[in-house]
N, C-alpha and C positions, 0 to 999 in steps of 0.2 A: 630552154634556159641557157643564157650565155654568161659565162664566168671568165673574167680576164684577170690574170695575175700580172701586175705591173711591178717590175723588179729592177732596182738599181743594180747593175751587174758589171763586173770587170771581166773576169775569166771564170767560166763555169767548167769544172772538171767533167770529163766525158761520162763518168759513172753517175753523176747527178743528173745530167741531161737524159741519159738512158732510163734512169729510175723515174724521172718526171714523165717522160713520154709513155712509159709502161702504164703508169696510173692514169694518165690522161686518156689513153685509148680504151681503158676498162670502164670509163664512165658510161652511164646509160646514153642511148641514142639521142635523147631529147636534151642532153646537156653538152654544150660546146665549151671546152676549156682552152683558152688561148694564153700563151705566155708572151708578154711584151717586155723585152729587155731594153732598159734605158742605160746607156753608157755612164759609168761612174766617172767622177772627176779624178784626175791623177792626184795622188797624195805624195807630195815631196816633203823633205824634212822641214822646209820653211813655209809649207802651205798653210793658208788660213782655212782651217777645217770648217768653221762656221760658214764662211763664204762658199766653200765647196758644196756643203750640204744644201745651202740656199739655191745654188745653181742646179743641183740635181733635182731639188724640189720644183723649180720652175719648169724643168723639162717634164717631170711627172705630171704636174698640173695641166700642162698642155696636152697630155695623153689621155687624161680621164675623160670618159664619155659623160656628157651632161645629164643624160637620163638614167644613168646607172647609180645604184646604191654603192657608196664608197665605204670600204672597211680598211682601216689602217692597222697593220700588224705592228704593235708597239709594246715594249717591255712593261709599260705602265697601264696597258689596256686590261680589259675584263677577261678573266679566265673563263672559258666555256668548256664543257665536256663534249665528247664526241656525240653523245646522245642529244645534247642541246643543239649541236651543229646540225644533226639530222633533222631535228624539229624545225630549225630555221630554214634549212634547204627545202623542206616540204612546203613551208609557208611561202617562201619566195617563188617556188615553182608554181604554186596555185595562183599567186598574184601576178605571175608573168614578169617578175623582177629580174633584171640583169645586174651583175656585180662587177665592181672593180676592186680587187684586193691589192693593197699597196704594201710593198716590201722595200724598206730603205736599204741604204748601203752600209758599209762597215761602221759608220758613225750615226746611223739611225735615219729616221725620216725628218724632213724639213718641217718646222712648225707650221708652215703654210699648208702642207699636206695633212697634218693632223687636224688643222682647223676645218678643212672641208669634209673630213670624214664624218659619216653618219654614225659610225661605231668604231671603237678601238678595241682590238683583241690582243691578248697575250697568249702565245701558244703554251707557255710553261713558265714556272719560276726559274727554270734552268736557262742559261744563256747559250744560244746556238749561233754558229757562224751564219751570217746572213745568206750565204749561198746555199745552205741546207734548207732554208725556210720554204723555198718553192717546191722542193721535193716533199717535205713534211706536209705542206698544205695540199698538194695534189693527192697524197696518200689519204689524208684525213677527209678530203672531199669524196674520194672513192669509198672510204669506210662509211661516211655518213649516208651516201646513197645506198650502200650495201645494207645498212640497217633498215632503211625505208623499204627496200625490196625483199626483206626477210632472207637475205643471202647469208650463208654461214661464215663468210669472211670475218665478220666482227667478233666471232666467238674465240 
């Protein structure tokens, strides 16, 4: 199973990178987690934020694999539990599905990215800095696979 996290990124703190890589290497051997960082547009005081998000979205759309299931991380998306994630991972694994998980920049995902998504998820009712999301997502993927493997990590 191949999972790609496509993230609009400016600067990622070292501790986020280290945490992401720690969870990525813990995933089962049959799962490959790849982080694809797409440079964010510069935000200047007089920047047109809508246009910046559109340009980021175009770069993200060009990165999405056509045969992958696309899931957009969006504040207005569906809330799912870790157990539900584990069930979805099991089904996708059985179906041979590969995933592209989309993380927007500081101003969210472009509408064009939301339109191509097969699903939209929200990680929480809380608001997280977008740079945290790739770490949270990697940990939740590890936790989901831990549930499937009856590993005690989830307890």
